[in-house]
C-alpha positions in Angstrom: -160.3 -72.2 -46.5 -163.4 -69.7 -44.7 -163.5 -70.8 -40.9 -161.7 -73.3 -38.5 -162.7 -73.2 -34.9 -159.4 -74.1 -32.9 -160.0 -74.1 -29.1 -157.7 -76.6 -27.2 -158.4 -76.6 -23.6 -159.3 -73.5 -22.2 -157.6 -71.0 -24.8 -159.8 -68.6 -26.9 -160.5 -69.7 -30.0 -159.0 -69.0 -33.5 -160.6 -68.3 -36.6 -159.1 -68.7 -39.7 -161.0 -66.5 -42.3 -160.3 -66.2 -46.1 -160.8 -63.5 -48.6 -164.1 -65.0 -50.0 -165.2 -65.1 -46.6 -169.2 -64.7 -46.3 -170.4 -61.3 -44.1 -172.1 -63.7 -41.9 -168.7 -65.2 -40.8 -166.9 -61.9 -41.1 -169.6 -60.3 -38.3 -168.7 -63.1 -35.8 -165.5 -62.7 -36.5 -165.0 -59.0 -35.7 -167.1 -59.1 -32.7 -165.0 -62.1 -31.5 -161.6 -60.1 -31.8 -163.1 -56.8 -30.5 -164.1 -58.6 -27.3 -160.6 -60.1 -27.5 -162.6 -63.8 -27.5 -160.5 -65.1 -30.5 -157.5 -64.4 -32.5 -158.1 -64.2 -35.8 -155.7 -66.0 -38.2 -155.5 -65.6 -42.3 -156.3 -63.3 -44.7 -158.1 -60.3 -44.4 -162.2 -61.0 -44.9 -163.8 -59.2 -48.7 -165.4 -56.4 -47.7 -169.3 -57.2 -47.5 -171.4 -56.2 -44.3 -174.2 -54.8 -45.8 -176.8 -57.5 -46.5 -178.2 -57.1 -50.3 -181.7 -57.8 -51.8 -181.4 -58.6 -55.6 -184.1 -56.6 -57.7 -184.5 -57.6 -61.5 -184.2 -54.5 -63.9 -184.7 -56.5 -67.6 -184.9 -60.1 -68.6 -180.6 -60.1 -67.9 -180.2 -57.5 -65.8 -180.2 -57.4 -61.9 -179.0 -55.1 -59.4 -178.1 -55.7 -56.2 -179.0 -53.2 -53.6 -178.5 -52.9 -49.7 -180.7 -52.8 -47.1 -179.4 -52.6 -43.9 -175.7 -51.9 -42.0 -174.3 -53.8 -40.1 -172.2 -52.1 -37.2 -170.1 -53.6 -34.8 -171.4 -52.5 -31.2 -168.2 -52.5 -29.5 -166.2 -50.4 -32.2 -169.1 -48.4 -33.4 -167.9 -49.2 -36.9 -168.2 -51.1 -40.0 -166.3 -53.4 -41.9 -168.0 -53.0 -45.6 -165.6 -52.2 -48.4 -162.4 -52.7 -45.9 -162.5 -56.6 -44.7 -161.6 -57.5 -41.2 -158.1 -57.7 -40.7 -156.7 -60.7 -38.8 -154.5 -60.7 -35.9 -152.2 -62.8 -37.3 -152.1 -62.4 -41.6 -151.1 -65.4 -43.0 -152.4 -66.9 -47.0 -155.7 -69.3 -45.9 -153.8 -72.3 -47.1 -151.6 -71.9 -44.4 -154.1 -70.4 -41.5 -155.1 -73.5 -40.1 -151.5 -75.0 -39.4 -150.6 -71.5 -38.2 -153.7 -71.4 -36.0 -152.6 -75.4 -34.4 -148.7 -74.1 -34.2 -150.1 -71.0 -32.0 -152.2 -72.8 -30.3 -149.8 -75.6 -29.3 -146.9 -72.6 -28.3 -149.6 -71.3 -25.7 -149.9 -75.0 -24.1 -146.6 -75.2 -23.9 -146.1 -71.7 -21.8 -149.4 -73.1 -19.5 
């Protein structure tokens, strides 16, 4: 599972990242998390924050060269190599069920 938007009646969205989560999704997770607009549930993302451009060196050899650096405007940090830590850490295959349970508990408290 890479990402599941769970947003029952007025609750902040919950996202369920997996270790193989793409950098674009991880940037969404970290921005919403740092703004306290979402609860991140699942695994730590893979840590790819820098966009890479492929360059062929030989017929059977290619190198990826980063050409930019993503910086979170709130935290002024980058998640390259470390990933985005979830608020609730569970295996990816349990993330959706965990998100549903958390949402139901929040609804019951209202």
